[in-house]
N, C-alpha and C positions, 0 to 999 in steps of 0.2 A: 504494500500499499504506500503510495506517495504521500508525503506531507508537504504542504505548501506554506511558505512564510510570507506570502503576499497575495493580494487580490488583483486579478487581472484589471489593469486600468480601463480597458475597453468596456468591461462590465459596469464599472463605476460611471464612466462617461455616458454610457447608454441610460443608466438609471437617472442621472442628472438631467439628461435631455428629455427623458419621459416626464420627470417632474416639471421641468420648465414648460413643457407643452401645456400642462394644466394650470400653471401658476402665473404666467405672464400677465393676463388680464387682471388677476386678483392682486398681483404686485402693484399694478398701476393704481388700482383703487385704494389700497392701503397706504401707499406712498403719497398720493395726491390728496386724499381726503382724511384718512385717519391719522396720519403722522404730521402732515403739513398744512392742511386746509388750503391747498392750491386752488386758485380760481380758474385754471385752464380746464377746458371741456375734455371729457373722455372721448376716445375714438369709438369705443363701444363700452357700455356699462356691463360689468360681469353678471352673469345669471347665477341664480342659486345653484343650479346643476353644475356649473363650473366650480363653484366654491366646494361643493360636495365631492366632485371628482379630485380636485386638488388635495383636500384633506385626506381622502381615502388613499390616494397615491402616496402622500407623505407618510401616512400611518404604515402602509405596507413596507415602504423603504426603511422606516425607523425599525420596524420589527426585524426585517431582513438583516440589516447591519448590526443590530443588537445581538441577534442570534449568532452572526458571524464572529463578532468580537468577544462575546461572553458566553457562548454555547448554551444559552438558555432563552426561553421565550419571556417576553414581557409585554404588557399592555401599557403603552406610554401616553396615549391620548384619551381624553374623555370621549363619550359618544358624540360624534359630530352632528347628530340629530337633535342635540340638546337645543332648546329655544334660545337660551342665553348666548350661545356661541354664534348662532345665525343672526341674532339680533344686532350684533356689531355691524354686520354688513347691510342689513335692512336699514338701520339708522343712517349709515352713510349714504345710501342711495336715495332715501326719503329726504334727507337734508339737501342733497344736490337738487332735488326737484323744488324744494321750497325757497332756495336761494337764487 
């Protein structure tokens, strides 16, 4: 049996690209509205389904790499269907419509 002392960088790169695919639009929202209250318009407002896909992908990757590094499973994130977690993004999009 071979023992590896590293992770193939192409696998990590692929995982990051996969996460970026789901997080680009969410990142714009959080940067422009939640962090800075930027007045510029969005190219497109993120949908809740995008948020859910991003969080789900992030959680899968967290579990994957935690398992790789620690050889055990862990639940790192709360249930993303929790209303409080989604409320952050609802508030940001509603605030955008009111201002």
